[in-house]
C-alpha positions, 0 to 999 in steps of 0.5 A: 546852941544846944547839943542837938542843934550843934549836931544838926548844924554839923550834919548839914555842913558835912553833907553840904560839903560832900554834895554841894546840894541843899540839905533837907530833913529827909536826907538827914533822917535817911543818914540815920544820925537822928532819932526824931521826926521830920517835923522836929528836924525842920523846926530845929533847922528853922531855928538855926536859920533864924539865928543866922547859921543856915539859909534856905535858898528857896521855899521848897529847898533844904538848907545850906550853911551861912558864913556864920554857920561855917565859923561856928563849925570850925570853931566848936565842932571841927574834928580833923582827926576823923579824916587823918588816916585817909589824908595821911594815906593820900599825902604819902602816895602823892609825896612819893610820886613827887619825890620820884619826879624830883629824882628823875629831874635831878638825874636828868640834869646831872646827865645833861651836865656831864654830857657837856663835859665829855665827848661821849654818851652819858647815861643814868639809870634812875632808882625805881625805874628800868628807864635809862636816860642818855645824852650825847650820841652826837658827841660820839658820832663825831669821833673818828671811829664812828665816822669810819664805821656805820655799823658801829654807829647803828650798834651804839644806837641799838645798845642805847635803845634796847640793851643798856638797861639789861646790861647794867643789871648784869655787870658789877656796879658799886660806889667805885668807878668800874671800867668795862673795856671792849668785849668785856662789857658783854655788848657784842654790838659795840666790841670796840667801845668802853663803859665807865660806871658807878653807883649813886644813892640819892639822899633824902630830899626831906627828913620826912622821906625814907633813905635814898635809892640806888641808881647808876650813872656812866659814860659810853664811848670808844676804847680810845676815850680819855679814861683819866678825864672821864673818871674825874668827870663821872665822880663829880657828877655822881657826887652831885647826885649824892649830895643833893 
């Protein structure tokens, strides 16, 4: 196969990959890749067909590649670097979306685990998002303080649904366990409750990924909560996020 036939085979295969339609000489000339007559191209295409590299589905159609043509294409003419920039850009976008979903899954699982350990509400703010996951509202509703005060119940629900994300943005949160007790945590809806919070930084899940992002995980419950137990439980849950 000479250079012009090779160029022709590559052009036909590239167009067929893009359109899934038989490729004729007119389309090849319109693409501006060949400086010759339509008759010359048809003659070369007929020769490639005779050699088993192309196939004409019916008399009036253009040509399509055969398996032999594809084998020649990938063996002698394939140029992956042509598409490297576009492929890498697409891959990076999808990779970031993938890891963000994985981050959310990991945080949700940590919240679920912690909610089975403590009789309070457990929450976490996920990196990249304003959304706060929470579980365990039924836990606190079983506490005596809430059973005797319906307003406190509605206040907790309001905080979880509408205010917790903003509050977490206002208070000091770092890698230490922080305690915000009563009205100190700036939640007028639930002045008789406490927050325990700490920061976590998700570690990269792969060497290809940049460094981790910071999030918040914590516990919300009545001031009567067991601070010692909850502190240990929160530290373990935060460490779980940091270590995976």
